[in-house]
Steps between C-alpha positions, in 0.01 A plus 500: 500500500539517877812640653728243664621557852856405581540213742794502735755223484428422866131452428573278194729288713232463774230413249720231347541343843133527585402230257693235685428645845141370498631149424754526786240638741544365853205285598272621775184691592430828318500686834845372604735787581841494334811697592672742266783249462259222402325718242829622357618142450164401350495790249872490430557860606712648772388578852592861427274509191198408711597754765533774238166391346322553832610863512470576128167323439589191301516128574246286682269631770634456850394500862697692762476292816709747697756769423770243414286205386350490152317199359343415166183292467556212256179600318626858452828377351312270261270790405803718430650231279170457319458876445851516353473198268451572130447305180749702298765766542269746321248472782724606789590817320133597528489398864197274475513138609334228297 
């Protein structure tokens, strides 16, 4: 049998929220640019979680408009949600989406 990889409590919490995040998705064009605050509210995570993710390599892809201005494309946030959506808890331990 394959070895199971531990999943952090933070990741489990985020994955649980991801399911309803697609349903709550703000309407608009896929190329719309969203602020960190908008994405945090949408995903149900803190502003700081997204900031940390940008430096540590997790979370949705982002666009740095300038040194102080970061934006997220709506399509990239939806892709992140899709990539982190699973059919069962056994799947996310393996790290493969659907």
